[in-house]
All heavy atoms as TSV, in Angstrom:
chain	resi	resn	atom	element	x	y	z
A	1	MET	N	N	39.179	245.521	99.482
A	1	MET	CA	C	38.835	244.321	100.188
A	1	MET	C	C	38.489	243.294	99.126
A	1	MET	O	O	37.554	243.508	98.291
A	1	MET	CB	C	37.719	244.554	101.122
A	1	MET	CG	C	37.222	243.317	101.788
A	1	MET	SD	S	36.103	243.657	103.216
A	1	MET	CE	C	34.526	243.460	102.403
A	2	SER	N	N	39.045	242.104	99.146
A	2	SER	CA	C	38.783	241.025	98.193
A	2	SER	C	C	37.704	240.128	98.780
A	2	SER	O	O	37.760	239.772	99.995
A	2	SER	CB	C	40.046	240.231	97.937
A	2	SER	OG	O	39.684	239.093	97.215
A	3	ARG	N	N	36.692	239.795	97.948
A	3	ARG	CA	C	35.650	238.953	98.432
A	3	ARG	C	C	35.798	237.540	97.974
A	3	ARG	O	O	35.036	236.627	98.343
A	3	ARG	CB	C	34.225	239.479	98.036
A	3	ARG	CG	C	33.928	240.758	98.641
A	3	ARG	CD	C	32.579	241.254	98.126
A	3	ARG	NE	N	32.309	242.537	98.586
A	3	ARG	CZ	C	31.336	242.850	99.376
A	3	ARG	NH1	N	30.471	241.947	99.816
A	3	ARG	NH2	N	31.132	244.146	99.702
A	4	ASP	N	N	36.713	237.257	97.042
A	4	ASP	CA	C	37.015	235.929	96.503
A	4	ASP	C	C	35.713	235.348	96.033
A	4	ASP	O	O	35.370	234.181	96.455
A	4	ASP	CB	C	37.721	235.104	97.483
A	4	ASP	CG	C	39.183	235.595	97.813
A	4	ASP	OD1	O	39.788	236.131	96.878
A	4	ASP	OD2	O	39.509	235.494	98.950
A	5	LEU	N	N	34.978	235.998	95.241
A	5	LEU	CA	C	33.652	235.545	94.758
A	5	LEU	C	C	33.818	234.490	93.670
A	5	LEU	O	O	34.612	234.679	92.739
A	5	LEU	CB	C	32.795	236.708	94.154
A	5	LEU	CG	C	31.451	236.367	93.788
A	5	LEU	CD1	C	30.541	235.949	94.959
A	5	LEU	CD2	C	30.830	237.627	93.095
A	6	ARG	N	N	33.202	233.331	93.804
A	6	ARG	CA	C	33.261	232.241	92.750
A	6	ARG	C	C	31.693	231.985	92.482
A	6	ARG	O	O	30.863	231.900	93.297
A	6	ARG	CB	C	33.864	231.048	93.285
A	6	ARG	CG	C	35.378	231.269	93.670
A	6	ARG	CD	C	36.040	230.084	94.252
A	6	ARG	NE	N	36.049	228.972	93.283
A	6	ARG	CZ	C	36.416	227.730	93.483
A	6	ARG	NH1	N	36.793	227.352	94.685
A	6	ARG	NH2	N	36.405	226.805	92.567
A	7	VAL	N	N	31.541	231.802	91.140
A	7	VAL	CA	C	30.132	231.583	90.681
A	7	VAL	C	C	30.069	230.417	89.797
A	7	VAL	O	O	30.977	230.134	88.978
A	7	VAL	CB	C	29.646	232.863	89.865
A	7	VAL	CG1	C	28.227	232.557	89.351
A	7	VAL	CG2	C	29.695	234.083	90.748
A	8	TRP	N	N	28.934	229.593	89.937
A	8	TRP	CA	C	28.733	228.440	89.101
A	8	TRP	C	C	27.355	228.482	88.608
A	8	TRP	O	O	26.404	228.917	89.269
A	8	TRP	CB	C	28.889	227.122	89.862
A	8	TRP	CG	C	30.246	226.861	90.470
A	8	TRP	CD1	C	31.334	226.260	89.955
A	8	TRP	CD2	C	30.611	227.309	91.824
A	8	TRP	NE1	N	32.317	226.310	90.829
A	8	TRP	CE2	C	31.947	226.914	91.972
A	8	TRP	CE3	C	30.043	228.055	92.844
A	8	TRP	CZ2	C	32.680	227.188	93.127
A	8	TRP	CZ3	C	30.741	228.316	93.930
A	8	TRP	CH2	C	32.032	227.851	94.080
A	9	THR	N	N	27.068	227.958	87.354
A	9	THR	CA	C	25.729	227.727	86.836
A	9	THR	C	C	25.832	226.337	86.176
A	9	THR	O	O	26.800	225.905	85.826
A	9	THR	CB	C	25.373	228.746	85.785
A	9	THR	OG1	O	26.286	228.691	84.709
A	9	THR	CG2	C	25.305	230.193	86.358
A	10	GLY	N	N	24.593	225.785	86.067
A	10	GLY	CA	C	24.566	224.493	85.332
A	10	GLY	C	C	24.263	223.340	86.212
A	10	GLY	O	O	23.440	223.304	87.122
A	11	ARG	N	N	25.143	222.246	85.909
A	11	ARG	CA	C	24.900	220.929	86.493
A	11	ARG	C	C	26.159	220.553	87.396
A	11	ARG	O	O	27.235	220.817	86.936
A	11	ARG	CB	C	24.647	219.911	85.525
A	11	ARG	CG	C	23.352	220.133	84.781
A	11	ARG	CD	C	23.018	218.904	83.766
A	11	ARG	NE	N	21.832	219.086	83.182
A	11	ARG	CZ	C	20.638	218.718	83.667
A	11	ARG	NH1	N	20.628	218.130	84.850
A	11	ARG	NH2	N	19.555	218.925	82.982
A	12	ASP	N	N	25.898	219.832	88.446
A	12	ASP	CA	C	26.867	219.204	89.208
A	12	ASP	C	C	26.330	217.971	89.862
A	12	ASP	O	O	25.419	218.056	90.699
A	12	ASP	CB	C	27.387	220.203	90.357
A	12	ASP	CG	C	28.613	219.674	91.075
A	12	ASP	OD1	O	28.494	218.510	91.567
A	12	ASP	OD2	O	29.548	220.440	91.189
A	13	LYS	N	N	26.795	216.792	89.468
A	13	LYS	CA	C	26.329	215.517	90.069
A	13	LYS	C	C	24.847	215.355	90.053
A	13	LYS	O	O	24.152	215.084	91.075
A	13	LYS	CB	C	26.895	215.380	91.495
A	13	LYS	CG	C	28.463	215.238	91.486
A	13	LYS	CD	C	28.946	214.908	92.875
A	13	LYS	CE	C	30.410	214.774	92.757
A	13	LYS	NZ	N	30.902	214.284	94.095
A	14	GLY	N	N	24.230	215.629	88.912
A	14	GLY	CA	C	22.763	215.383	88.817
A	14	GLY	C	C	21.885	216.515	89.240
A	14	GLY	O	O	20.669	216.518	89.108
A	15	HIS	N	N	22.447	217.701	89.678
A	15	HIS	CA	C	21.680	218.843	90.064
A	15	HIS	C	C	21.708	219.858	88.958
A	15	HIS	O	O	22.736	220.143	88.409
A	15	HIS	CB	C	22.220	219.441	91.381
A	15	HIS	CG	C	22.222	218.560	92.454
A	15	HIS	ND1	N	23.370	217.883	92.892
A	15	HIS	CD2	C	21.248	218.116	93.309
A	15	HIS	CE1	C	23.081	217.084	93.895
A	15	HIS	NE2	N	21.789	217.258	94.212
A	16	ALA	N	N	20.562	220.405	88.622
A	16	ALA	CA	C	20.430	221.470	87.578
A	16	ALA	C	C	20.067	222.733	88.253
A	16	ALA	O	O	18.997	223.182	88.249
A	16	ALA	CB	C	19.471	221.083	86.567
A	17	TYR	N	N	21.100	223.369	88.853
A	17	TYR	CA	C	20.807	224.588	89.626
A	17	TYR	C	C	21.025	225.819	88.682
A	17	TYR	O	O	21.750	225.766	87.731
A	17	TYR	CB	C	21.694	224.776	90.884
A	17	TYR	CG	C	23.153	224.473	90.659
A	17	TYR	CD1	C	23.995	225.430	90.208
A	17	TYR	CD2	C	23.687	223.303	91.017
A	17	TYR	CE1	C	25.275	225.226	89.947
A	17	TYR	CE2	C	25.040	223.044	90.793
A	17	TYR	CZ	C	25.844	223.993	90.268
A	17	TYR	OH	O	27.123	223.742	90.105
A	18	ASP	N	N	20.368	226.874	89.068
A	18	ASP	CA	C	20.412	228.100	88.213
A	18	ASP	C	C	21.683	228.980	88.566
A	18	ASP	O	O	22.356	229.386	87.610
A	18	ASP	CB	C	19.195	228.965	88.309
A	18	ASP	CG	C	17.993	228.308	87.739
A	18	ASP	OD1	O	18.126	227.662	86.665
A	18	ASP	OD2	O	16.924	228.328	88.297
A	19	LEU	N	N	21.898	229.152	89.866
A	19	LEU	CA	C	23.088	230.005	90.179
A	19	LEU	C	C	23.535	229.598	91.608
A	19	LEU	O	O	22.692	229.476	92.510
A	19	LEU	CB	C	22.649	231.447	90.229
A	19	LEU	CG	C	23.701	232.449	90.413
A	19	LEU	CD1	C	24.785	232.412	89.252
A	19	LEU	CD2	C	23.056	233.934	90.320
A	20	LEU	N	N	24.854	229.409	91.691
A	20	LEU	CA	C	25.493	229.027	92.990
A	20	LEU	C	C	26.713	229.879	93.150
A	20	LEU	O	O	27.468	230.059	92.109
A	20	LEU	CB	C	25.835	227.549	92.988
A	20	LEU	CG	C	26.649	226.997	94.099
A	20	LEU	CD1	C	25.755	226.937	95.343
A	20	LEU	CD2	C	27.089	225.554	93.734
A	21	TRP	N	N	26.826	230.588	94.229
A	21	TRP	CA	C	28.047	231.397	94.412
A	21	TRP	C	C	28.555	231.268	95.815
A	21	TRP	O	O	27.826	231.041	96.825
A	21	TRP	CB	C	27.846	232.842	93.984
A	21	TRP	CG	C	26.950	233.683	94.798
A	21	TRP	CD1	C	27.295	234.422	95.901
A	21	TRP	CD2	C	25.523	233.823	94.644
A	21	TRP	NE1	N	26.253	235.077	96.380
A	21	TRP	CE2	C	25.132	234.753	95.638
A	21	TRP	CE3	C	24.591	233.406	93.700
A	21	TRP	CZ2	C	23.809	235.236	95.774
A	21	TRP	CZ3	C	23.312	233.879	93.898
A	21	TRP	CH2	C	22.918	234.712	94.898
A	22	SER	N	N	29.884	231.566	95.989
A	22	SER	CA	C	30.499	231.565	97.322
A	22	SER	C	C	31.278	232.863	97.372
A	22	SER	O	O	31.887	233.356	96.354
A	22	SER	CB	C	31.413	230.405	97.542
A	22	SER	OG	O	32.599	230.504	96.746
A	23	GLY	N	N	31.311	233.400	98.549
A	23	GLY	CA	C	32.105	234.674	98.799
A	23	GLY	C	C	31.847	235.024	100.275
A	23	GLY	O	O	30.709	234.886	100.802
A	24	GLY	N	N	32.897	235.663	100.875
A	24	GLY	CA	C	32.738	236.119	102.195
A	24	GLY	C	C	32.433	235.041	103.192
A	24	GLY	O	O	31.829	235.265	104.205
A	25	GLY	N	N	32.861	233.768	102.887
A	25	GLY	CA	C	32.634	232.662	103.865
A	25	GLY	C	C	31.329	232.057	103.824
A	25	GLY	O	O	30.957	231.281	104.666
A	26	ALA	N	N	30.469	232.434	102.770
A	26	ALA	CA	C	29.117	231.888	102.710
A	26	ALA	C	C	28.874	231.262	101.254
A	26	ALA	O	O	29.549	231.713	100.348
A	26	ALA	CB	C	28.070	232.965	103.007
A	27	LEU	N	N	28.000	230.356	101.218
A	27	LEU	CA	C	27.583	229.828	99.933
A	27	LEU	C	C	26.088	230.116	99.670
A	27	LEU	O	O	25.271	229.892	100.683
A	27	LEU	CB	C	27.825	228.280	99.951
A	27	LEU	CG	C	27.562	227.540	98.657
A	27	LEU	CD1	C	28.787	227.910	97.690
A	27	LEU	CD2	C	27.406	226.116	98.800
A	28	THR	N	N	25.706	230.561	98.497
A	28	THR	CA	C	24.367	230.848	98.223
A	28	THR	C	C	23.863	230.095	96.940
A	28	THR	O	O	24.590	230.166	95.945
A	28	THR	CB	C	24.178	232.434	98.001
A	28	THR	OG1	O	24.664	233.135	99.112
A	28	THR	CG2	C	22.726	232.792	97.769
A	29	LEU	N	N	22.748	229.508	97.070
A	29	LEU	CA	C	22.179	228.779	95.923
A	29	LEU	C	C	20.892	229.498	95.578
A	29	LEU	O	O	19.963	229.732	96.414
A	29	LEU	CB	C	21.871	227.351	96.404
A	29	LEU	CG	C	21.269	226.469	95.362
A	29	LEU	CD1	C	22.141	226.258	94.085
A	29	LEU	CD2	C	20.978	225.061	95.984
A	30	CYS	N	N	20.647	229.815	94.350
A	30	CYS	CA	C	19.522	230.534	93.806
A	30	CYS	C	C	18.880	229.710	92.708
A	30	CYS	O	O	19.523	229.225	91.752
A	30	CYS	CB	C	20.024	231.913	93.273
A	30	CYS	SG	S	18.694	232.901	92.612
A	31	GLU	N	N	17.580	229.562	92.880
A	31	GLU	CA	C	16.736	228.935	91.836
A	31	GLU	C	C	15.830	229.924	91.209
A	31	GLU	O	O	15.070	230.554	91.960
A	31	GLU	CB	C	15.945	227.793	92.537
A	31	GLU	CG	C	15.448	226.750	91.613
A	31	GLU	CD	C	16.478	226.056	90.734
A	31	GLU	OE1	O	17.508	225.616	91.151
A	31	GLU	OE2	O	16.133	226.030	89.515
A	32	VAL	N	N	15.885	230.151	89.907
A	32	VAL	CA	C	15.094	231.101	89.231
A	32	VAL	C	C	13.926	230.516	88.585
A	32	VAL	O	O	14.067	229.531	87.844
A	32	VAL	CB	C	16.042	231.874	88.190
A	32	VAL	CG1	C	15.194	232.932	87.435
A	32	VAL	CG2	C	17.210	232.495	88.880
A	33	LYS	N	N	12.762	231.095	88.639
A	33	LYS	CA	C	11.592	230.583	87.972
A	33	LYS	C	C	10.869	231.731	87.236
A	33	LYS	O	O	10.872	232.855	87.661
A	33	LYS	CB	C	10.576	229.952	89.063
A	33	LYS	CG	C	11.169	228.790	89.806
A	33	LYS	CD	C	11.341	227.619	88.897
A	33	LYS	CE	C	11.931	226.509	89.650
A	33	LYS	NZ	N	12.578	225.495	88.793
A	34	SER	N	N	10.247	231.361	86.120
A	34	SER	CA	C	9.299	232.236	85.464
A	34	SER	C	C	7.908	232.101	86.010
A	34	SER	O	O	7.447	230.952	86.027
A	34	SER	CB	C	9.303	231.955	83.971
A	34	SER	OG	O	10.654	232.088	83.430
A	35	LEU	N	N	7.324	233.221	86.390
A	35	LEU	CA	C	5.975	233.174	87.037
A	35	LEU	C	C	4.927	233.779	86.117
A	35	LEU	O	O	5.204	234.875	85.532
A	35	LEU	CB	C	5.986	233.864	88.405
A	35	LEU	CG	C	6.896	233.338	89.447
A	35	LEU	CD1	C	6.810	234.094	90.726
A	35	LEU	CD2	C	6.659	231.804	89.669
A	36	THR	N	N	3.769	233.151	86.182
A	36	THR	CA	C	2.588	233.775	85.603
A	36	THR	C	C	1.473	233.650	86.659
A	36	THR	O	O	1.725	232.986	87.669
A	36	THR	CB	C	2.095	233.072	84.258
A	36	THR	OG1	O	1.725	231.693	84.636
A	36	THR	CG2	C	3.233	233.046	83.272
A	37	GLU	N	N	0.378	234.196	86.457
A	37	GLU	CA	C	-0.764	234.081	87.424
A	37	GLU	C	C	-1.186	232.624	87.492
A	37	GLU	O	O	-1.525	232.199	88.578
A	37	GLU	CB	C	-1.919	234.921	87.096
A	37	GLU	CG	C	-1.681	236.476	87.345
A	37	GLU	CD	C	-2.933	237.276	87.092
A	37	GLU	OE1	O	-4.085	236.776	87.199
A	37	GLU	OE2	O	-2.744	238.456	86.791
A	38	GLU	N	N	-1.069	231.913	86.421
A	38	GLU	CA	C	-1.541	230.498	86.398
A	38	GLU	C	C	-0.490	229.536	87.034
A	38	GLU	O	O	-0.925	228.535	87.524
A	38	GLU	CB	C	-1.783	230.133	84.952
A	38	GLU	CG	C	-2.998	230.743	84.258
A	38	GLU	CD	C	-2.624	232.102	83.828
A	38	GLU	OE1	O	-1.424	232.400	83.480
A	38	GLU	OE2	O	-3.552	233.016	83.612
A	39	ASN	N	N	0.719	229.830	86.949
A	39	ASN	CA	C	1.738	228.832	87.425
A	39	ASN	C	C	2.476	229.234	88.738
A	39	ASN	O	O	3.396	228.502	89.135
A	39	ASN	CB	C	2.732	228.530	86.359
A	39	ASN	CG	C	3.759	229.605	86.060
A	39	ASN	OD1	O	3.772	230.608	86.787
A	39	ASN	ND2	N	4.601	229.368	85.152
A	40	GLU	N	N	2.200	230.340	89.257
A	40	GLU	CA	C	2.957	230.871	90.452
A	40	GLU	C	C	3.020	229.912	91.533
A	40	GLU	O	O	4.219	229.679	92.011
A	40	GLU	CB	C	2.345	232.218	90.959
A	40	GLU	CG	C	3.121	232.808	91.985
A	40	GLU	CD	C	2.580	234.192	92.463
A	40	GLU	OE1	O	1.541	234.647	91.923
A	40	GLU	OE2	O	3.176	234.668	93.362
A	41	THR	N	N	2.011	229.352	92.036
A	41	THR	CA	C	2.108	228.396	93.144
A	41	THR	C	C	2.886	227.170	92.866
A	41	THR	O	O	3.756	226.845	93.661
A	41	THR	CB	C	0.688	227.975	93.559
A	41	THR	OG1	O	-0.034	229.180	93.968
A	41	THR	CG2	C	0.707	226.993	94.788
A	42	ASP	N	N	2.680	226.594	91.668
A	42	ASP	CA	C	3.477	225.443	91.301
A	42	ASP	C	C	4.937	225.704	91.124
A	42	ASP	O	O	5.805	224.892	91.512
A	42	ASP	CB	C	2.931	224.865	90.017
A	42	ASP	CG	C	1.563	224.236	90.099
A	42	ASP	OD1	O	1.238	223.775	91.229
A	42	ASP	OD2	O	0.919	224.018	89.140
A	43	GLN	N	N	5.225	226.859	90.561
A	43	GLN	CA	C	6.670	227.150	90.332
A	43	GLN	C	C	7.376	227.409	91.630
A	43	GLN	O	O	8.510	227.025	91.838
A	43	GLN	CB	C	6.867	228.448	89.455
A	43	GLN	CG	C	6.465	228.187	87.997
A	43	GLN	CD	C	7.537	227.438	87.290
A	43	GLN	OE1	O	7.765	226.230	87.553
A	43	GLN	NE2	N	8.279	228.068	86.420
A	44	LEU	N	N	6.646	228.115	92.544
A	44	LEU	CA	C	7.304	228.412	93.884
A	44	LEU	C	C	7.513	227.096	94.674
A	44	LEU	O	O	8.563	226.840	95.345
A	44	LEU	CB	C	6.372	229.388	94.704
A	44	LEU	CG	C	6.414	230.848	94.210
A	44	LEU	CD1	C	5.372	231.655	94.901
A	44	LEU	CD2	C	7.769	231.433	94.281
A	45	ARG	N	N	6.477	226.171	94.596
A	45	ARG	CA	C	6.622	224.899	95.252
A	45	ARG	C	C	7.829	224.098	94.671
A	45	ARG	O	O	8.567	223.500	95.386
A	45	ARG	CB	C	5.334	224.106	95.121
A	45	ARG	CG	C	4.304	224.629	96.025
A	45	ARG	CD	C	3.012	223.790	95.865
A	45	ARG	NE	N	1.972	224.170	96.801
A	45	ARG	CZ	C	0.727	223.970	96.666
A	45	ARG	NH1	N	0.271	223.259	95.587
A	45	ARG	NH2	N	-0.143	224.408	97.579
A	46	GLU	N	N	7.961	224.127	93.371
A	46	GLU	CA	C	9.087	223.423	92.666
A	46	GLU	C	C	10.460	224.047	93.108
A	46	GLU	O	O	11.315	223.292	93.456
A	46	GLU	CB	C	8.956	223.520	91.195
A	46	GLU	CG	C	10.028	222.802	90.482
A	46	GLU	CD	C	9.853	222.778	88.970
A	46	GLU	OE1	O	8.796	223.192	88.443
A	46	GLU	OE2	O	10.819	222.329	88.291
A	47	ALA	N	N	10.471	225.317	93.160
A	47	ALA	CA	C	11.757	226.003	93.571
A	47	ALA	C	C	12.099	225.588	95.012
A	47	ALA	O	O	13.311	225.296	95.280
A	47	ALA	CB	C	11.670	227.479	93.415
A	48	ILE	N	N	11.160	225.721	95.935
A	48	ILE	CA	C	11.424	225.348	97.323
A	48	ILE	C	C	11.839	223.898	97.444
A	48	ILE	O	O	12.781	223.577	98.160
A	48	ILE	CB	C	10.236	225.706	98.155
A	48	ILE	CG1	C	10.010	227.197	98.262
A	48	ILE	CG2	C	10.353	225.098	99.592
A	48	ILE	CD1	C	8.708	227.615	98.817
A	49	GLY	N	N	11.149	223.031	96.717
A	49	GLY	CA	C	11.495	221.566	96.683
A	49	GLY	C	C	12.969	221.365	96.223
A	49	GLY	O	O	13.659	220.605	96.796
A	50	GLN	N	N	13.326	222.047	95.156
A	50	GLN	CA	C	14.652	221.921	94.527
A	50	GLN	C	C	15.736	222.387	95.640
A	50	GLN	O	O	16.670	221.720	95.869
A	50	GLN	CB	C	14.763	222.704	93.353
A	50	GLN	CG	C	14.091	222.053	92.166
A	50	GLN	CD	C	14.187	222.968	90.939
A	50	GLN	OE1	O	13.463	223.967	90.796
A	50	GLN	NE2	N	15.101	222.607	90.015
A	51	LEU	N	N	15.440	223.549	96.258
A	51	LEU	CA	C	16.459	224.005	97.208
A	51	LEU	C	C	16.535	223.124	98.369
A	51	LEU	O	O	17.667	222.901	98.867
A	51	LEU	CB	C	16.011	225.499	97.622
A	51	LEU	CG	C	16.119	226.516	96.596
A	51	LEU	CD1	C	15.494	227.799	97.055
A	51	LEU	CD2	C	17.557	226.671	96.092
A	52	LEU	N	N	15.422	222.568	98.851
A	52	LEU	CA	C	15.559	221.683	99.968
A	52	LEU	C	C	16.272	220.344	99.553
A	52	LEU	O	O	17.054	219.859	100.383
A	52	LEU	CB	C	14.177	221.313	100.470
A	52	LEU	CG	C	13.404	222.446	101.206
A	52	LEU	CD1	C	11.967	222.033	101.570
A	52	LEU	CD2	C	14.091	222.816	102.523
A	53	ASP	N	N	16.067	219.864	98.392
A	53	ASP	CA	C	16.729	218.710	97.890
A	53	ASP	C	C	18.287	218.993	97.801
A	53	ASP	O	O	19.058	218.119	98.203
A	53	ASP	CB	C	16.214	218.319	96.518
A	53	ASP	CG	C	16.716	217.061	95.945
A	53	ASP	OD1	O	16.946	216.053	96.789
A	53	ASP	OD2	O	17.034	216.952	94.797
A	54	TYR	N	N	18.570	220.091	97.256
A	54	TYR	CA	C	20.015	220.405	97.078
A	54	TYR	C	C	20.680	220.612	98.528
A	54	TYR	O	O	21.772	220.182	98.683
A	54	TYR	CB	C	20.197	221.816	96.333
A	54	TYR	CG	C	19.701	221.771	94.934
A	54	TYR	CD1	C	19.436	222.874	94.237
A	54	TYR	CD2	C	19.435	220.607	94.230
A	54	TYR	CE1	C	18.947	222.924	92.977
A	54	TYR	CE2	C	18.994	220.560	93.024
A	54	TYR	CZ	C	18.759	221.747	92.320
A	54	TYR	OH	O	18.245	221.787	91.019
A	55	ALA	N	N	19.957	221.219	99.437
A	55	ALA	CA	C	20.514	221.414	100.816
A	55	ALA	C	C	20.812	220.115	101.432
A	55	ALA	O	O	21.803	219.886	102.140
A	55	ALA	CB	C	19.582	222.272	101.624
A	56	ASP	N	N	19.985	219.049	101.170
A	56	ASP	CA	C	20.145	217.736	101.706
A	56	ASP	C	C	21.284	217.026	100.988
A	56	ASP	O	O	22.111	216.333	101.638
A	56	ASP	CB	C	18.845	216.932	101.557
A	56	ASP	CG	C	19.058	215.533	102.215
A	56	ASP	OD1	O	19.445	215.546	103.405
A	56	ASP	OD2	O	18.751	214.573	101.469
A	57	ASP	N	N	21.417	217.207	99.648
A	57	ASP	CA	C	22.508	216.557	98.921
A	57	ASP	C	C	23.850	217.105	98.996
A	57	ASP	O	O	24.838	216.414	98.961
A	57	ASP	CB	C	22.108	216.515	97.399
A	57	ASP	CG	C	20.858	215.521	97.147
A	57	ASP	OD1	O	20.566	214.775	98.104
A	57	ASP	OD2	O	20.365	215.527	96.052
A	58	PHE	N	N	23.935	218.518	99.053
A	58	PHE	CA	C	25.243	219.134	99.093
A	58	PHE	C	C	25.769	219.070	100.495
A	58	PHE	O	O	25.383	219.957	101.321
A	58	PHE	CB	C	25.155	220.613	98.593
A	58	PHE	CG	C	24.954	220.765	97.137
A	58	PHE	CD1	C	24.143	221.740	96.612
A	58	PHE	CD2	C	25.580	219.923	96.231
A	58	PHE	CE1	C	23.995	221.974	95.286
A	58	PHE	CE2	C	25.438	220.064	94.831
A	58	PHE	CZ	C	24.660	221.066	94.366
A	59	ARG	N	N	26.534	218.050	100.824
A	59	ARG	CA	C	27.135	217.910	102.159
A	59	ARG	C	C	28.291	218.867	102.324
A	59	ARG	O	O	28.831	219.435	101.397
A	59	ARG	CB	C	27.583	216.470	102.343
A	59	ARG	CG	C	26.449	215.512	102.215
A	59	ARG	CD	C	25.600	215.514	103.463
A	59	ARG	NE	N	24.560	214.532	103.365
A	59	ARG	CZ	C	23.292	214.730	103.585
A	59	ARG	NH1	N	22.879	215.994	103.986
A	59	ARG	NH2	N	22.387	213.792	103.506
A	60	PRO	N	N	28.697	219.233	103.595
A	60	PRO	CA	C	29.709	220.122	103.842
A	60	PRO	C	C	31.015	219.813	103.076
A	60	PRO	O	O	31.702	220.745	102.619
A	60	PRO	CB	C	29.958	219.999	105.321
A	60	PRO	CG	C	28.578	219.726	105.882
A	60	PRO	CD	C	28.012	218.785	104.809
A	61	LYS	N	N	31.398	218.556	102.992
A	61	LYS	CA	C	32.626	218.249	102.240
A	61	LYS	C	C	32.537	218.681	100.757
A	61	LYS	O	O	33.476	219.291	100.256
A	61	LYS	CB	C	32.936	216.728	102.361
A	61	LYS	CG	C	34.239	216.292	101.729
A	61	LYS	CD	C	34.470	214.850	101.888
A	61	LYS	CE	C	35.830	214.406	101.304
A	61	LYS	NZ	N	36.032	212.996	101.500
A	62	GLU	N	N	31.388	218.413	100.147
A	62	GLU	CA	C	31.183	218.842	98.755
A	62	GLU	C	C	31.158	220.328	98.624
A	62	GLU	O	O	31.759	220.886	97.692
A	62	GLU	CB	C	29.905	218.224	98.187
A	62	GLU	CG	C	29.584	218.504	96.834
A	62	GLU	CD	C	30.607	217.896	95.806
A	62	GLU	OE1	O	31.421	217.068	96.108
A	62	GLU	OE2	O	30.501	218.306	94.639
A	63	LEU	N	N	30.512	221.038	99.559
A	63	LEU	CA	C	30.490	222.457	99.475
A	63	LEU	C	C	31.896	223.040	99.648
A	63	LEU	O	O	32.162	223.960	98.930
A	63	LEU	CB	C	29.551	222.933	100.609
A	63	LEU	CG	C	28.059	222.576	100.400
A	63	LEU	CD1	C	27.262	223.177	101.552
A	63	LEU	CD2	C	27.503	223.198	99.146
A	64	ARG	N	N	32.742	222.463	100.454
A	64	ARG	CA	C	34.040	222.946	100.640
A	64	ARG	C	C	34.886	222.808	99.398
A	64	ARG	O	O	35.607	223.637	99.007
A	64	ARG	CB	C	34.778	222.229	101.821
A	64	ARG	CG	C	34.334	222.765	103.199
A	64	ARG	CD	C	35.282	222.263	104.234
A	64	ARG	NE	N	34.674	222.621	105.590
A	64	ARG	CZ	C	33.902	221.787	106.215
A	64	ARG	NH1	N	33.524	220.676	105.810
A	64	ARG	NH2	N	33.428	222.272	107.377
A	65	ARG	N	N	34.631	221.673	98.635
A	65	ARG	CA	C	35.230	221.428	97.433
A	65	ARG	C	C	34.844	222.467	96.361
A	65	ARG	O	O	35.645	223.068	95.714
A	65	ARG	CB	C	34.982	220.005	96.873
A	65	ARG	CG	C	35.714	219.736	95.533
A	65	ARG	CD	C	35.159	218.406	94.948
A	65	ARG	NE	N	33.814	218.528	94.466
A	65	ARG	CZ	C	33.472	219.155	93.318
A	65	ARG	NH1	N	34.353	219.853	92.601
A	65	ARG	NH2	N	32.219	219.237	93.014
A	66	LEU	N	N	33.570	222.784	96.314
A	66	LEU	CA	C	33.103	223.713	95.336
A	66	LEU	C	C	33.542	225.111	95.737
A	66	LEU	O	O	33.955	225.882	94.865
A	66	LEU	CB	C	31.561	223.695	95.322
A	66	LEU	CG	C	30.892	222.542	94.564
A	66	LEU	CD1	C	29.421	222.621	94.875
A	66	LEU	CD2	C	31.202	222.686	93.181
A	67	ALA	N	N	33.421	225.507	96.944
A	67	ALA	CA	C	33.624	226.928	97.354
A	67	ALA	C	C	35.034	227.177	97.739
A	67	ALA	O	O	35.429	228.377	97.809
A	67	ALA	CB	C	32.654	227.215	98.510
A	68	GLY	N	N	35.820	226.238	98.040
A	68	GLY	CA	C	37.177	226.427	98.522
A	68	GLY	C	C	37.332	226.331	100.001
A	68	GLY	O	O	36.310	226.316	100.709
A	69	ALA	N	N	38.568	226.326	100.419
A	69	ALA	CA	C	38.802	226.061	101.967
A	69	ALA	C	C	38.298	227.161	102.826
A	69	ALA	O	O	38.114	226.909	103.984
A	69	ALA	CB	C	40.269	225.862	102.099
A	70	GLY	N	N	38.067	228.364	102.212
A	70	GLY	CA	C	37.719	229.463	103.101
A	70	GLY	C	C	36.255	229.481	103.496
A	70	GLY	O	O	35.838	230.372	104.284
A	71	LEU	N	N	35.487	228.549	103.126
A	71	LEU	CA	C	34.031	228.484	103.449
A	71	LEU	C	C	33.876	227.937	104.852
A	71	LEU	O	O	34.301	226.841	105.162
A	71	LEU	CB	C	33.292	227.647	102.445
A	71	LEU	CG	C	31.799	227.629	102.548
A	71	LEU	CD1	C	31.182	229.071	102.393
A	71	LEU	CD2	C	31.163	226.623	101.594
A	72	ASP	N	N	33.226	228.684	105.732
A	72	ASP	CA	C	32.962	228.196	107.083
A	72	ASP	C	C	31.607	227.495	107.194
A	72	ASP	O	O	30.563	228.126	107.078
A	72	ASP	CB	C	32.964	229.395	108.046
A	72	ASP	CG	C	32.681	229.000	109.492
A	72	ASP	OD1	O	32.813	227.758	109.814
A	72	ASP	OD2	O	32.406	229.895	110.233
A	73	LEU	N	N	31.589	226.169	107.298
A	73	LEU	CA	C	30.336	225.393	107.350
A	73	LEU	C	C	30.036	224.823	108.731
A	73	LEU	O	O	29.336	223.868	108.819
A	73	LEU	CB	C	30.436	224.275	106.232
A	73	LEU	CG	C	30.484	224.748	104.867
A	73	LEU	CD1	C	30.882	223.604	103.926
A	73	LEU	CD2	C	29.297	225.481	104.396
A	74	THR	N	N	30.571	225.358	109.751
A	74	THR	CA	C	30.295	224.846	111.114
A	74	THR	C	C	28.939	225.299	111.605
A	74	THR	O	O	28.380	226.233	111.149
A	74	THR	CB	C	31.399	225.327	112.025
A	74	THR	OG1	O	31.442	226.668	112.059
A	74	THR	CG2	C	32.696	224.680	111.600
């Protein structure tokens, strides 16, 4: 069974994401942070803020371009 997995890292139109992949009709965005006892809360807040920002900016048309026509965004 082919999953047609595609993976991206880096930057796309001003976004500096850690890992973005598509496969099986879904798109997944992952933000990786280094945690210590001192920075855990700030790092988690930053990661959540980044993911929410990306979700707002990556519109379905752009996601289809990145992931290919097989991505179901309905």
